[in-house]
PAZAPA-4460 file (N, C-alpha, C; in steps of 0.05 Angstrom, whole numbers, plus 32768, in hexadecimal, padded with zeros to 4 digits):
% residues 169
    n_x    n_y    n_z   ca_x   ca_y   ca_z    c_x    c_y    c_z   seq   type   mol
   7889   8658   7AB1   78A3   864F   7AAD   78B7   8667   7AAB     1      A     A
   78AB   867A   7A98   78BA   8693   7A94   78C1   86A3   7AAD     2      D     A
   78AB   86A2   7ABF   78AB   86B1   7AD8   78BF   86A7   7AEC     3      N     A
   78C0   868B   7AED   78D1   867F   7AFF   78EF   8682   7AF6     4      L     A
   78F4   8683   7ADA   790E   8685   7AD0   791B   86A0   7AD6     5      N     A
   7908   86B4   7AD9   7910   86D1   7ADC   7912   86D7   7AFB     6      A     A
   790C   86C2   7B0F   790A   86C7   7B2B   7926   86BE   7B36     7      T     A
   792F   86D3   7B4B   7947   86CB   7B57   7944   86B6   7B6B     8      K     A
   7959   86A5   7B6B   795A   868F   7B7E   7965   8696   7B98     9      E     A
   795C   868A   7BAF   7946   8678   7BAF   7929   8683   7BAC    10      P     A
   7919   8675   7BA6   78FC   867E   7BA2   78E6   866B   7BA9    11      F     A
   78D2   8677   7BAE   78B9   8667   7BB5   78A4   866F   7BA0    12      F     A
   7896   865E   7B95   7882   8666   7B83   7868   8652   7B87    13      S     A
   7851   865A   7B81   7839   864A   7B80   7826   8650   7B6C    14      T     A
   7818   863B   7B66   7805   863F   7B4F   77EC   862F   7B59    15      F     A
   77D5   863C   7B56   77BB   8630   7B5F   77A7   8632   7B45    16      F     A
   779D   861B   7B42   778C   8619   7B29   7770   8611   7B33    17      S     A
   775B   861E   7B24   7741   861A   7B29   7734   860B   7B12    18      L     A
   7744   8603   7AFF   7738   85FA   7AE3   7725   85E1   7AE8    19      S     A
   772B   85D0   7AFE   771D   85B7   7AFE   7704   85BC   7B11    20      S     A
   76FA   85D3   7B10   76E2   85D8   7B21   76CB   85E4   7B10    21      H     A
   76B4   85E0   7B16   769E   85E9   7B03   76A4   8608   7B02    22      P     A
   76A0   8614   7AEC   7692   860A   7AD3   76A5   85FD   7ABE    23      P     A
   76BC   85F4   7AC7   76CE   85E3   7AB7   76D6   85F1   7A9E    24      Y     A
   76E0   860B   7AA1   76E5   861D   7A8A   7704   8613   7A81    25      V     A
   7705   860F   7A65   7720   860A   7A5B   7725   8621   7A47    26      L     A
   773E   8627   7A43   7745   863B   7A2C   773B   8635   7A13    27      P     A
   7732   864A   7A02   7726   8645   79EB   773C   8636   79D7    28      K     A
   7754   863F   79D9   7769   8632   79C9   7773   8616   79D0    29      N     A
   7766   860E   79E4   7770   85F1   79ED   7764   85DA   79DC    30      Y     A
   7774   85CB   79CE   776B   85B6   79BC   776A   859D   79CF    31      K     A
   7752   8592   79D1   774E   8578   79DE   7736   856A   79D2    32      N     A
   773B   8550   79D1   772A   853E   79C4   770F   8541   79D0    33      K     A
   770F   8542   79EA   76F8   8544   79FA   76EE   855F   79FF    34      N     A
   76DA   8568   79ED   76D2   8582   79ED   76BA   8587   7A01    35      T     A
   76B4   8573   7A12   76A1   8577   7A27   76AE   858A   7A3D    36      E     A
   769D   8598   7A4A   76A3   85A8   7A60   769F   8594   7A79    37      K     A
   76B5   8588   7A82   76B0   8578   7A9A   76C9   8576   7AA8    38      N     A
   76C9   8568   7ABE   76E2   8569   7AD0   76F8   8558   7AC2    39      I     A
   76F4   8543   7AB5   7707   8534   7AA6   7715   8543   7A90    40      L     A
   7706   8554   7A80   7713   8565   7A6D   7727   857B   7A7B    41      A     A
   771B   8585   7A92   772E   8598   7A9F   7747   858B   7AAC    42      T     A
   7742   8573   7AB8   7759   8567   7AC4   776D   855E   7AAD    43      I     A
   7765   8558   7A95   7777   8551   7A7E   7786   856A   7A77    44      K     A
   7778   8580   7A78   7783   859B   7A72   779A   85A2   7A86    45      Y     A
   7793   859D   7AA1   77A7   85A2   7AB6   77C2   8591   7AB2    46      S     A
   77BC   8576   7AAC   77D4   8566   7AAB   77E2   856E   7A8E    47      D     A
   77D5   8577   7A7B   77E4   8581   7A64   77F8   8599   7A6C    48      D     A
   77E9   85AC   7A7B   77F9   85C1   7A84   7810   85BC   7A95    49      C     A
   780B   85A9   7AA7   7821   85A3   7AB7   7838   8597   7AAA    50      M     A
   7830   8585   7A96   7845   8577   7A84   7853   858B   7A74    51      R     A
   7846   859F   7A69   7855   85B5   7A5A   7866   85C5   7A6B    52      N     A
   785E   85CB   7A86   786E   85D9   7A98   788A   85CC   7AA0    53      F     A
   7884   85B2   7AA7   789C   85A4   7AAE   78B0   859D   7A97    54      F     A
   78A4   859A   7A7F   78B4   8598   7A68   78C4   85B3   7A62    55      N     A
   78B9   85C8   7A67   78C3   85E3   7A64   78DD   85E6   7A79    56      E     A
   78D9   85DD   7A91   78EA   85E6   7AA6   78FE   85D1   7AAD    57      I     A
   78FD   85B7   7AA2   7910   85A4   7AAA   792C   85A7   7AA8    58      K     A
   7933   85B7   7A93   7952   85BD   7A8F   7958   85D5   7A99    59      N     A
   794A   85E3   7AA9   794F   85FD   7AB2   7964   85F9   7ACB    60      K     A
   7977   860C   7AD0   798B   8608   7AE6   797E   8603   7AFF    61      K     A
   796A   8611   7B05   795C   860E   7B20   794C   85F6   7B26    62      W     A
   7948   85E6   7B11   7932   85CE   7B13   793C   85BC   7B24    63      F     A
   7956   85B3   7B22   7960   859B   7B33   7961   85A2   7B4F    64      K     A
   7962   85BE   7B56   7964   85C8   7B74   7948   85D0   7B7E    65      N     A
   7933   85C5   7B72   7918   85CF   7B7A   7906   85B7   7B85    66      T     A
   78F8   85C0   7B9A   78E4   85AD   7BA4   78C8   85B5   7B99    67      I     A
   78BD   85A1   7B8D   78A1   85A8   7B82   788D   8598   7B93    68      F     A
   7875   85A7   7B96   785D   8599   7BA4   7845   859D   7B92    69      V     A
   7839   8585   7B92   7822   858A   7B7F   780C   8578   7B8F    70      I     A
   77F7   8589   7B96   77E0   857C   7BA3   77C8   858A   7B9D    71      T     A
   77B2   8584   7BAB   7794   858B   7BA5   778C   8596   7BBE    72      A     A
   7777   85A4   7BBC   776C   85B1   7BD5   7753   85A0   7BDF    73      D     A
   774A   858F   7BCD   7734   857B   7BD7   7732   8569   7BC0    74      H     A
   771F   8555   7BC6   771B   8540   7BB0   7703   8548   7B9E    75      T     A
   7700   8535   7B8D   76E8   853A   7B7A   76CE   852F   7B87    76      S     A
   76B8   853B   7B84   769F   852F   7B90   769A   8516   7B85    77      P     A
   76A5   850F   7B6D   76A1   84F5   7B5E   76B4   84E1   7B67    78      S     A
   76AD   84CB   7B71   76C1   84B7   7B7B   76BE   849C   7B69    79      Q     A
   76D1   8493   7B5B   76CD   847C   7B4A   76DC   8462   7B55    80      Y     A
   76EB   8468   7B69   76FB   844F   7B72   76F2   844B   7B90    81      I     A
   76EF   8431   7B95   76E1   8427   7BB0   76F6   8433   7BC8    82      K     A
   770F   8433   7BC3   7721   843D   7BD7   771B   8457   7BE3    83      K     A
   770F   8466   7BD1   7708   8482   7BD9   76EA   8489   7BE2    84      Y     A
   76DC   8472   7BE0   76BE   8475   7BE6   76B9   8471   7C05    85      K     A
   76C7   8480   7C17   76C6   847C   7C34   76CC   8495   7C40    86      N     A
   76CA   8499   7C5A   76CE   84B2   7C68   76ED   84BC   7C69    87      P     A
   76FD   84A9   7C67   771A   84B2   7C67   7721   84B7   7C48    88      I     A
   771A   84A5   7C37   7722   84A4   7C1A   7714   84BD   7C0B    89      G     A
   76FF   84C6   7C16   76F0   84DC   7C09   76FF   84F4   7C09    90      R     A
   7711   84F9   7C1E   7721   850F   7C20   7741   850D   7C17    91      Y     A
   7745   84F2   7C0D   775F   84F1   7C06   7765   8501   7BEB    92      A     A
   777C   850F   7BEC   7785   851E   7BD5   77A0   8515   7BC9    93      I     A
   77A4   851A   7BAF   77C1   8515   7BA6   77D4   8529   7BB2    94      P     A
   77ED   851F   7BB9   7801   8530   7BC2   781B   8525   7BB8    95      L     A
   782A   8534   7BA9   7843   852E   7B9D   7857   8542   7BA6    96      I     A
   786E   8539   7BB3   7885   854B   7BB9   789D   853E   7BA9    97      I     A
   78A8   854C   7B98   78C3   8541   7B8E   78D7   8558   7B89    98      F     A
   78EF   854C   7B86   7905   8561   7B81   790D   855C   7B63    99      K     A
   7916   8573   7B59   791E   8571   7B3C   7936   855E   7B35   100      G     A
   7944   8559   7B4C   795E   8548   7B49   7956   852A   7B4C   101      D     A
   793C   8525   7B51   7931   8509   7B54   793B   84FA   7B6D   102      S     A
   7945   850D   7B82   794F   84FF   7B99   793B   84F6   7BAD   103      S     A
   7920   8500   7BA8   790A   84F5   7BB8   7901   84DE   7BAA   104      L     A
   78FF   84C6   7BB6   78F7   84AD   7BAB   78E3   84A1   7BBC   105      Q     A
   78CF   8492   7BB3   78BE   8483   7BC3   78A4   848D   7BC8   106      G     A
   7892   847D   7BD8   7877   8484   7BDB   7870   847F   7BF9   107      E     A
   7861   8491   7C03   785B   848F   7C20   783D   848A   7C22   108      R     A
   7834   847D   7C37   7816   8477   7C3D   780E   8485   7C55   109      Q     A
   781D   8492   7C60   7815   849E   7C7A   77FE   84B6   7C75   110      N     A
   77ED   84B9   7C87   77D7   84CB   7C88   77E4   84E7   7C8D   111      I     A
   77DF   84FA   7C79   77E9   8516   7C7D   77D4   8526   7C75   112      V     A
   77D8   8542   7C79   77C9   8555   7C70   77D6   856D   7C65   113      Q     A
   77C8   8583   7C59   77D6   8598   7C4C   77E9   85A9   7C5D   114      Q     A
   77E1   85AB   7C78   77F2   85B7   7C8D   780A   85AB   7C92   115      I     A
   780F   8592   7C87   7828   8584   7C8D   783B   858B   7C75   116      D     A
   7835   859A   7C60   7845   859E   7C4C   785D   85B1   7C54   117      I     A
   7856   85C7   7C63   786C   85D9   7C6A   7881   85CC   7C7E   118      M     A
   787C   85BC   7C93   7892   85B0   7CA5   789F   859A   7C8E   119      P     A
   7893   8590   7C7C   78A0   857C   7C6C   78B4   8586   7C59   120      T     A
   78AD   859E   7C4E   78BE   85B0   7C3C   78D9   85BA   7C4E   121      I     A
   78D5   85C5   7C65   78E8   85CD   7C74   78FC   85B5   7C7E   122      L     A
   78F0   859B   7C82   7902   8588   7C89   7913   8580   7C6D   123      E     A
   7908   857E   7C58   7912   8579   7C3E   792A   858D   7C38   124      L     A
   7926   85A6   7C40   793B   85BC   7C3D   7951   85BB   7C53   125      L     A
   794E   85AC   7C65   7962   85A9   7C7D   795E   85C0   7C8E   126      G     A
   7948   85CD   7C90   7944   85E3   7CA2   7941   85DB   7CBE   127      Y     A
   7955   85E4   7CD1   7957   85D8   7CEA   7954   85EF   7D00   128      N     A
   7946   8605   7CFA   793F   861A   7D0D   7920   8616   7D16   129      K     A
   791B   861F   7D2D   7901   861A   7D37   78EC   862B   7D25   130      P     A
   78D4   861C   7D23   78BE   8627   7D13   78A4   8620   7D20   131      F     A
   7891   862D   7D1A   7876   8626   7D25   7866   861A   7D0C   132      F     A
   7859   8604   7D14   7847   85F7   7CFF   7834   85E5   7D0D   133      A     A
   781B   85E6   7D01   7809   85D3   7D0B   780B   85B8   7D00   134      F     A
   7819   85B4   7CEB   781C   859D   7CDF   7838   858F   7CE6   135      G     A
   783B   8576   7CDA   7851   8568   7CE1   7862   855F   7CC4   136      K     A
   787B   8556   7CC5   7885   854F   7CB0   787A   8537   7CA3   137      S     A
   7876   8533   7C8A   786C   851C   7C7D   7881   8505   7C7E   138      M     A
   7898   850C   7C84   78AF   84F9   7C82   78B3   84E9   7C9E   139      L     A
   78A3   84F3   7CB0   78A2   84E3   7CCB   7890   84CB   7CC8   140      S     A
   7890   84BD   7CDD   7881   84A3   7CDD   7864   84AA   7CE8   141      E     A
   785E   84C2   7CF0   7845   84C9   7CF9   7831   84C6   7CE1   142      E     A
   7819   84C0   7CE9   7806   84B8   7CD2   77EA   84C0   7CDE   143      S     A
   77E3   84DA   7CDC   77C9   84E2   7CE6   77C3   84FE   7CDB   144      W     A
   77A9   8506   7CDC   779F   8520   7CD4   7788   8528   7CE4   145      A     A
   7784   8543   7CE6   776D   854E   7CF6   775C   855C   7CE1   146      L     A
   773F   855C   7CE4   7730   8568   7CD4   7719   8574   7CE1   147      S     A
   7710   858B   7CD7   76F8   8598   7CE4   76E5   85A0   7CC9   148      F     A
   76D2   858F   7CC8   76BD   858E   7CB3   769F   858E   7CBC   149      L     A
   768F   85A2   7CB5   7673   85A0   7CBD   7672   85A0   7CDB   150      Q     A
   7681   85B2   7CEA   7682   85B6   7D07   7689   859E   7D15   151      N     A
   769B   858D   7D09   76A3   8574   7D17   76C1   8571   7D13   152      E     A
   76CF   856B   7D28   76EC   8563   7D2B   76ED   8549   7D24   153      Y     A
   7702   8540   7D13   7707   8523   7D10   7726   8520   7D10   154      S     A
   7730   850B   7D1D   774A   8503   7D21   774A   84EA   7D0E   155      F     A
   775C   84EA   7CF7   7759   84D6   7CE4   7776   84C9   7CE7   156      I     A
   7775   84AD   7CE8   778C   849B   7CE5   7786   8485   7CD4   157      T     A
   779A   8471   7CD0   7798   845F   7CBB   7782   8449   7CC8   158      K     A
   777D   8447   7CE1   776A   8437   7CEE   774D   8442   7CEE   159      N     A
   7748   845A   7CE8   772E   8464   7CE7   772E   8484   7CEF   160      G     A
   7715   848A   7CF5   770F   84A8   7CFC   7704   84A9   7D16   161      I     A
   770C   84BC   7D27   7702   84C3   7D42   76F5   84DD   7D3E   162      L     A
   76DB   84E0   7D42   76CB   84F7   7D40   76C1   8505   7D59   163      S     A
   76C3   851F   7D5D   76B6   852C   7D72   769F   8539   7D69   164      N     A
   7686   852D   7D6D   766D   8539   7D62   765F   8547   7D77   165      K     A
   7667   854A   7D90   7659   8557   7DA5   7666   8570   7DB0   166      A     A
   7676   857B   7D9E   767F   8595   7DA4   766B   85AB   7DA6   167      E     A
   766B   85BB   7DBA   765B   85D2   7DBD   7667   85E9   7DC6   168      H     A
   7661   8601   7DBC   7670   861B   7DC1   765D   862B   7DD4   169      Y     A
***
């Protein structure tokens, strides 16, 4: 928060955390009822840090004019909810985009991927000049994603997955 307060507007900032990955290291001064080193304890720590960060910045002059993106790079290997125990749900990640002025409202269920973040932010900013992107705006009605995993391309839609398993180079 201090670094952002000292940054000249407009600005772009990013934060990448690895705390919810093994070996699940928490700061020594972090007080948590759950003293075990596991993913749940580190997720609680991440939640607490985000809560503290947003409490610190919510009254700053730049807050209401800022677009925030909160997402993950991948899912947990442990799936507890049936909805996510399938080839599509296995790769579903949380993605939250909000503006400090609360002007973004609602929930979308279209299939998107991380490369769609940039075109979405440019649309939210009202950027109308040409740009190159592999992704699409998440605000469009399009609902699909492409994946390349274990030497296999997949086209993912709400109706299922189309995979190309016979690709040879």
